[in-house]
C-alpha positions as CSV (number, residue, x, y, z in Angstrom):
1,M,13.7,12.3,19.5
2,P,13.5,9.8,22.3
3,A,16.5,7.4,22.5
4,S,14.1,4.5,22.6
5,Q,12.5,5.4,19.2
6,I,12.9,2.6,16.6
7,F,15.1,3.1,13.6
8,T,12.2,3.2,11.0
9,D,10.3,5.9,12.9
10,K,13.4,7.9,13.7
11,Y,14.4,8.2,10.0
12,F,10.9,8.2,8.4
13,L,10.7,11.1,5.9
14,R,8.3,13.8,7.1
15,I,7.9,15.8,3.8
16,L,7.9,14.9,0.2
17,K,10.7,17.4,-0.6
18,S,13.0,15.1,1.3
19,F,12.9,12.4,-1.4
20,R,15.9,12.4,-3.7
21,H,14.0,10.9,-6.7
22,V,11.8,13.9,-7.6
23,E,10.5,12.2,-10.8
24,V,9.0,9.3,-8.6
25,V,7.3,11.8,-6.3
26,D,5.9,13.7,-9.4
27,R,4.5,10.4,-10.9
28,A,2.9,9.5,-7.5
29,R,1.3,12.9,-7.2
30,A,0.0,12.7,-10.8
31,W,-1.5,9.3,-10.1
32,A,-3.1,10.5,-6.9
33,S,-4.5,13.6,-8.7
34,E,-6.1,11.4,-11.3
35,W,-7.6,9.2,-8.6
36,N,-8.9,12.3,-6.8
37,A,-10.5,13.5,-10.0
38,G,-12.6,10.4,-10.2
39,K,-10.5,8.7,-12.9
40,S,-9.4,5.1,-12.6
41,P,-5.7,5.1,-13.3
42,K,-3.8,1.8,-13.4
43,P,-2.6,0.8,-9.9
44,L,0.5,2.5,-8.6
45,F,3.1,-0.2,-8.0
46,L,5.9,0.9,-5.7
47,Y,9.0,-1.4,-5.7
48,G,12.6,-1.2,-4.7
49,T,15.1,-2.4,-2.2
50,P,14.4,-2.1,1.5
51,G,14.9,1.4,2.8
52,V,14.4,3.4,-0.4
53,G,11.2,5.1,0.8
54,K,8.3,3.1,-0.7
55,T,6.2,3.2,2.5
56,S,7.2,6.8,3.3
57,L,6.1,7.8,-0.2
58,A,2.7,6.1,0.3
59,Y,2.1,7.7,3.7
60,L,3.1,11.1,2.6
61,I,1.0,11.0,-0.6
62,A,-2.0,9.9,1.5
63,K,-1.3,12.7,3.9
64,E,-1.0,15.3,1.1
65,F,-4.3,14.3,-0.4
66,G,-6.1,13.9,2.9
67,W,-6.6,10.1,2.5
68,Q,-6.9,7.6,5.2
69,L,-4.3,5.0,4.7
70,F,-5.0,1.3,5.1
71,E,-1.9,-0.9,5.2
72,M,-1.9,-4.6,4.7
73,N,0.9,-7.1,4.2
74,A,0.8,-10.6,2.7
75,S,1.9,-12.0,6.0
76,D,-1.3,-10.6,7.6
77,L,-3.3,-13.4,5.9
78,R,-1.0,-16.3,6.6
79,D,-2.4,-17.4,10.0
80,K,-4.2,-20.8,10.3
81,E,-7.7,-19.3,10.6
82,S,-7.3,-17.2,7.5
83,L,-6.1,-20.1,5.5
84,I,-9.0,-22.3,6.6
85,V,-11.5,-19.6,5.7
86,S,-9.8,-19.1,2.4
87,Q,-10.2,-22.8,1.6
88,V,-13.9,-22.7,2.4
89,Q,-14.3,-19.6,0.2
90,Q,-12.5,-21.3,-2.6
91,Q,-14.8,-24.4,-2.4
92,Q,-17.9,-22.1,-2.4
93,I,-16.6,-20.2,-5.5
94,L,-15.8,-23.5,-7.3
95,H,-19.3,-24.8,-6.4
96,C,-20.9,-21.7,-7.8
97,L,-18.9,-21.9,-11.0
98,V,-19.7,-25.6,-11.5
99,A,-23.4,-24.9,-10.8
100,S,-23.6,-22.2,-13.4
101,V,-22.1,-24.3,-16.2
């Protein structure tokens, strides 16, 4: 690995067998299998302290099932333009709700 590689890339888990919490991996796989079968399972909510492998698990499950991963964080929508658009959309929705009453 290059010396300039950032910490999170250097220690990113490469295979699901690397996870210490086997039951978490099994539950994630079961959820993904249901989704692949066309069922609509409840959303899979990954939580925990920083560094426990939430993102790694999501990436590796997506890889195992051949899914394209789309990652988005709450901070991605906190810029000025997004907030202005959000206010306009809220006003339009409110207008539609009032008009339908």
